[in-house]
N, C-alpha and C positions, 0 to 999 in steps of 0.2 A: 481490377478493382478489389477483388476478393482477397488477394494475397496481402496487399498493404493493410487492409482492415484486420485481417487475422494477425499480422505482425504487431499492429497497434494493440490489439486485445491481449495477446500473450505477453507483450512487453509491459503493459499496464498491470497485468496480474503479478508478474515477477517484481516489478518496481514497487507496487503497493505492499507486497509481502516484505520486501527488504526495508522499506520505509517504516512499516509497522514494527518490525523487529528492532530497528534502531531507536524507536520511540517507546520501547518497552511493552509492545503488544505482540500477539501471536502471529507468526508468519502464515501459518496454515489457515487460520480463521480469516485473515485479511486477504489472502489469495482467493479464497472462496467468495468473499464479498466482492472483490474486484472482478471475479468471473461472472458475477451476477449483474453488477452495475457498471462495469467497465472503468474507463478513466475517471469517472466521478468519484471513485474510491480514493484517488490521490488527493482530490480537493477535500474530501471528508477527513482524511487523516491529518491534513494541515490544520483543520479547524479544531480537532480534538487535542487536549493537553498532552504534553510529553510526560510519561510516567516515570522517567528517569530523574526528574528533578529539573531545576532551573539552570544548573551549570552544565548539563549535558553528560555528566559522568554516570557510569553504570551504577545501579543501586545495589 
């Protein structure tokens, strides 16, 4: 049971960092946040506005 939980935790850290980067936020900061609150960081990122603008293009 420990291995799947660890994989979920590390996966959510990486995924949150990549999602944050694509939404105009810091990979490193959001990886730390995900390390603290786990998969909840993914939901939080979806609630925050995209900093790249409404069309999805890089600023």
